[in-house]
C-alpha positions as CSV (number, residue, x, y, z in Angstrom):
1,X,-36.4,-296.3,-94.5
2,X,-38.9,-293.4,-94.9
3,X,-37.3,-290.0,-95.6
4,X,-37.9,-287.4,-92.9
5,X,-37.9,-283.7,-93.7
6,X,-35.2,-281.9,-91.8
7,X,-36.3,-278.4,-90.7
8,X,-34.0,-275.5,-89.9
9,X,-34.5,-274.6,-86.2
10,X,-36.6,-271.5,-85.5
11,X,-37.2,-269.6,-82.3
12,X,-34.2,-271.5,-80.9
13,X,-36.5,-274.2,-79.5
14,X,-34.4,-277.1,-78.2
15,X,-37.1,-279.2,-76.4
16,X,-40.8,-279.9,-76.8
17,X,-42.9,-281.4,-74.1
18,X,-46.2,-283.3,-74.8
19,X,-49.0,-284.3,-72.6
20,X,-50.6,-287.6,-73.6
21,X,-54.4,-287.7,-73.1
22,X,-56.2,-285.2,-75.3
23,X,-52.9,-283.9,-76.7
24,X,-51.1,-286.8,-78.3
25,X,-54.1,-289.1,-78.2
26,X,-57.6,-288.3,-79.3
27,X,-60.6,-288.8,-77.0
28,X,-62.6,-289.6,-80.1
29,X,-60.4,-292.2,-82.0
30,X,-58.2,-293.2,-79.0
31,X,-55.2,-293.1,-81.3
32,X,-52.3,-290.7,-82.1
33,X,-52.8,-288.9,-85.4
34,X,-50.4,-289.7,-88.1
35,X,-49.6,-285.9,-88.5
36,X,-48.5,-285.8,-84.9
37,X,-46.1,-288.8,-85.3
38,X,-44.7,-287.1,-88.5
39,X,-44.2,-283.8,-86.6
40,X,-42.3,-285.5,-83.8
41,X,-40.1,-287.3,-86.3
42,X,-39.3,-284.0,-88.0
43,X,-38.5,-282.3,-84.6
44,X,-36.0,-285.1,-83.8
45,X,-34.5,-285.0,-87.3
46,X,-33.9,-281.3,-86.7
47,X,-32.1,-282.0,-83.4
48,X,-34.9,-280.9,-81.1
49,X,-35.5,-283.2,-78.1
50,X,-39.0,-284.4,-77.5
51,X,-40.4,-285.4,-74.1
52,X,-43.6,-286.9,-72.6
53,X,-45.0,-284.7,-69.8
54,X,-48.1,-286.5,-68.3
55,X,-50.1,-287.2,-65.2
56,X,-49.8,-290.9,-66.0
57,X,-47.5,-293.3,-64.1
58,X,-44.6,-294.9,-66.0
59,X,-46.4,-298.2,-65.9
60,X,-49.5,-296.6,-67.5
61,X,-47.8,-295.2,-70.6
62,X,-47.0,-298.1,-72.8
63,X,-50.6,-298.7,-73.7
64,X,-50.2,-295.4,-75.7
65,X,-46.4,-295.2,-76.4
66,X,-46.2,-298.8,-77.8
67,X,-48.5,-297.6,-80.6
68,X,-46.2,-294.8,-81.6
69,X,-43.0,-295.4,-83.7
70,X,-41.2,-292.8,-81.6
71,X,-38.4,-293.0,-79.0
72,X,-38.9,-290.0,-76.7
73,X,-35.8,-288.4,-75.2
74,X,-37.3,-288.4,-71.7
75,X,-40.4,-288.9,-69.6
76,X,-42.0,-286.6,-67.1
77,X,-44.5,-288.8,-65.2
78,X,-46.9,-288.2,-62.3
79,X,-47.3,-284.5,-63.2
80,X,-43.6,-283.8,-62.7
81,X,-42.9,-286.1,-59.8
82,X,-41.0,-288.8,-61.7
83,X,-38.5,-288.0,-64.4
84,X,-36.3,-290.4,-66.4
85,X,-34.7,-291.2,-69.7
86,X,-32.9,-294.0,-71.4
87,X,-29.4,-292.8,-70.5
88,X,-29.8,-293.3,-66.8
89,X,-31.0,-289.8,-65.8
90,X,-33.5,-290.0,-62.9
91,X,-35.1,-287.5,-60.5
92,X,-38.2,-287.9,-58.4
93,X,-40.2,-286.4,-55.5
94,X,-42.6,-288.7,-53.5
95,X,-45.4,-287.5,-51.4
96,X,-44.5,-287.0,-47.7
97,X,-45.7,-290.0,-45.6
98,X,-47.3,-287.6,-43.1
99,X,-49.6,-286.3,-45.8
100,X,-50.3,-289.8,-47.1
101,X,-51.5,-290.8,-43.6
102,X,-53.8,-287.7,-43.6
103,X,-55.3,-288.6,-47.0
104,X,-55.8,-292.3,-46.0
105,X,-57.5,-291.2,-42.8
106,X,-59.8,-288.9,-44.8
107,X,-60.6,-291.7,-47.2
108,X,-61.5,-294.0,-44.2
109,X,-64.0,-291.3,-43.2
110,X,-65.4,-291.2,-46.7
111,X,-65.5,-294.9,-47.7
112,X,-67.6,-294.1,-50.8
113,X,-64.7,-292.3,-52.5
114,X,-62.7,-294.2,-55.1
115,X,-59.0,-293.3,-55.0
116,X,-55.9,-294.2,-57.1
117,X,-52.4,-294.6,-55.6
118,X,-49.4,-294.2,-57.9
119,X,-46.0,-296.0,-57.4
120,X,-43.2,-296.3,-59.9
121,X,-44.3,-299.7,-61.2
122,X,-47.7,-300.2,-59.6
123,X,-50.8,-298.1,-59.7
124,X,-53.9,-299.3,-57.8
125,X,-57.4,-298.3,-56.6
126,X,-58.8,-298.8,-53.2
127,X,-62.0,-300.1,-54.7
128,X,-64.3,-299.6,-57.8
129,X,-67.7,-298.0,-58.5
130,X,-69.8,-296.9,-61.4
131,X,-68.1,-293.6,-61.6
132,X,-64.7,-295.2,-62.1
133,X,-66.0,-297.6,-64.7
134,X,-67.6,-294.8,-66.7
135,X,-64.3,-292.8,-66.6
136,X,-62.3,-295.8,-67.8
137,X,-64.7,-296.5,-70.6
138,X,-64.2,-293.0,-71.9
139,X,-60.5,-293.6,-72.2
140,X,-61.2,-296.5,-74.6
141,X,-58.2,-298.6,-75.6
142,X,-55.8,-296.1,-74.1
143,X,-57.1,-296.9,-70.6
144,X,-54.4,-298.7,-68.5
145,X,-55.1,-301.9,-66.7
146,X,-56.8,-301.4,-63.3
147,X,-55.5,-303.1,-60.1
148,X,-57.0,-303.0,-56.6
149,X,-55.2,-303.0,-53.3
150,X,-55.4,-301.7,-49.7
151,X,-53.5,-298.4,-49.3
152,X,-52.9,-299.0,-45.6
153,X,-50.1,-299.7,-45.0
154,X,-48.9,-300.1,-48.6
155,X,-49.0,-296.4,-49.5
156,X,-46.9,-295.7,-46.3
157,X,-44.3,-298.4,-46.9
158,X,-43.9,-297.9,-50.7
159,X,-42.9,-294.6,-52.3
160,X,-46.1,-293.0,-53.6
161,X,-45.8,-290.1,-56.1
162,X,-49.4,-289.3,-56.7
163,X,-52.8,-289.9,-55.2
164,X,-55.9,-289.4,-57.2
165,X,-59.3,-289.4,-55.4
166,X,-62.6,-289.2,-57.4
167,X,-63.9,-286.1,-55.6
168,X,-65.4,-282.7,-56.5
169,X,-63.6,-279.5,-56.2
170,X,-65.1,-278.7,-52.8
171,X,-63.9,-282.0,-51.3
172,X,-60.5,-281.4,-52.9
173,X,-60.2,-278.1,-51.1
174,X,-61.1,-279.7,-47.8
175,X,-58.6,-282.5,-48.2
176,X,-55.8,-280.3,-49.4
177,X,-56.4,-277.9,-46.5
178,X,-55.7,-280.8,-44.0
179,X,-52.3,-281.6,-45.6
180,X,-49.0,-279.8,-45.1
181,X,-47.6,-280.0,-48.6
182,X,-50.2,-281.1,-51.1
183,X,-52.0,-279.5,-54.0
184,X,-54.4,-280.9,-56.6
185,X,-54.1,-280.7,-60.4
186,X,-57.1,-281.8,-62.4
187,X,-57.2,-282.9,-66.0
188,X,-60.5,-284.8,-65.7
189,X,-63.6,-283.4,-64.0
190,X,-64.2,-286.7,-62.2
191,X,-60.9,-286.7,-60.1
192,X,-58.0,-284.7,-59.0
193,X,-54.3,-285.7,-58.9
194,X,-52.8,-284.9,-55.5
195,X,-49.1,-284.1,-55.7
196,X,-46.5,-282.2,-53.5
197,X,-47.4,-278.6,-53.4
198,X,-43.9,-277.6,-54.6
199,X,-44.2,-280.1,-57.5
200,X,-45.9,-280.1,-60.9
201,X,-45.1,-280.4,-64.5
202,X,-42.9,-277.3,-64.6
203,X,-40.6,-278.9,-62.0
204,X,-40.3,-281.9,-64.1
205,X,-39.4,-279.8,-67.1
206,X,-36.8,-277.9,-65.1
207,X,-35.1,-281.2,-64.2
208,X,-34.6,-282.0,-67.8
209,X,-33.6,-278.3,-68.6
210,X,-30.9,-278.5,-66.0
211,X,-29.8,-282.0,-67.2
212,X,-29.4,-280.9,-70.9
213,X,-28.5,-277.3,-70.4
214,X,-31.7,-276.0,-72.0
215,X,-33.0,-272.5,-71.2
216,X,-36.7,-271.8,-70.4
217,X,-37.2,-269.8,-73.5
218,X,-35.9,-272.7,-75.6
219,X,-38.8,-275.0,-74.4
220,X,-42.2,-275.5,-76.0
221,X,-45.1,-277.4,-74.4
222,X,-48.5,-278.8,-75.6
223,X,-51.4,-279.6,-73.3
224,X,-55.2,-279.7,-73.0
225,X,-56.1,-280.2,-69.3
226,X,-56.1,-278.3,-66.1
227,X,-52.9,-280.1,-65.0
228,X,-51.2,-278.6,-68.0
229,X,-52.0,-275.0,-67.1
230,X,-48.8,-274.4,-65.1
231,X,-46.7,-276.1,-67.8
232,X,-48.1,-273.9,-70.6
233,X,-47.5,-270.8,-68.6
234,X,-44.0,-271.9,-67.8
235,X,-42.7,-273.0,-71.2
236,X,-41.1,-270.6,-73.6
237,X,-44.0,-271.3,-76.0
238,X,-47.1,-272.8,-74.4
239,X,-49.7,-274.3,-76.8
240,X,-53.2,-275.3,-75.8
241,X,-55.0,-277.8,-78.0
242,X,-58.3,-276.7,-79.6
243,X,-60.1,-279.3,-77.4
244,X,-58.4,-277.9,-74.2
245,X,-60.4,-276.7,-71.2
246,X,-60.6,-273.0,-70.3
247,X,-57.7,-272.8,-67.9
248,X,-54.9,-274.1,-70.2
249,X,-56.3,-272.0,-73.0
250,X,-56.0,-268.9,-70.8
251,X,-52.4,-269.7,-69.8
252,X,-51.2,-270.6,-73.4
253,X,-49.4,-268.4,-75.8
254,X,-51.3,-270.0,-78.7
255,X,-54.5,-272.1,-79.1
256,X,-54.1,-274.5,-82.0
257,X,-56.6,-276.9,-83.7
258,X,-57.9,-279.9,-81.8
259,X,-56.0,-283.2,-81.7
260,X,-58.2,-284.7,-84.4
261,X,-57.4,-281.8,-86.8
262,X,-53.6,-281.8,-86.8
263,X,-53.3,-279.5,-83.8
264,X,-49.7,-280.4,-82.9
265,X,-48.4,-280.1,-86.5
266,X,-50.2,-276.9,-87.2
267,X,-48.9,-275.2,-84.1
268,X,-45.3,-276.2,-84.9
269,X,-45.8,-274.8,-88.4
270,X,-47.4,-271.6,-87.0
271,X,-44.4,-270.9,-84.8
272,X,-41.9,-271.8,-87.5
273,X,-40.4,-274.6,-85.5
274,X,-41.3,-276.7,-88.5
275,X,-41.7,-275.4,-92.1
276,X,-44.3,-276.2,-94.8
């Protein structure tokens, strides 16, 4: 078995939360850098818990996680709306069916819009177009399998945790304004993730904080997209990747190198959570 360096804890960090796309995985190589895997092993060897905190659905993660020799201590999925671990802990918040009906009616009036609907074990699109195909191509081998279905009535009769229409910011504002408890978080310019207005990645982190008795100042988070902005502002130490967009960089306590240049490891060394 490979020896793992055990680092003395610093800053009293007890839990580190990682986004997936653009944080763990590279948009260039579509893989997780070896330095990141090493860093996570060292965190765990030092008694620090590591979590996934992503906009992806549980069923869309294995295409990435199966390539990593890491067992995470917990998963925050759907931008905070679905949290679980291997010990039986579970907490979730689905979208209100009244808002789902409003969104579906809006989509019916805009039939050209491609939209993704996220359930626990099933994520599907209402239809496809060139825009969706181009977006999926950019994800490379980390792109999950696409399924297609009719959201009416399925999205009403099955718990739906996230709805992701491929719309511009102006259309997003219009649609959110029609709903009673919805906000959009965006990690990709082509689409927005619609979630409960009182949800988000910080809510998911709080669920695990309460479960494990971890204080806010004992948390650290890594992200790169707009949907990571609140998480980086909330965490005790928020780290934006060098390849991050402007919003998460502005919210972060520190901007590290990009994912392809050991950004995760370098930030952990910078803050003394790991040592050279």
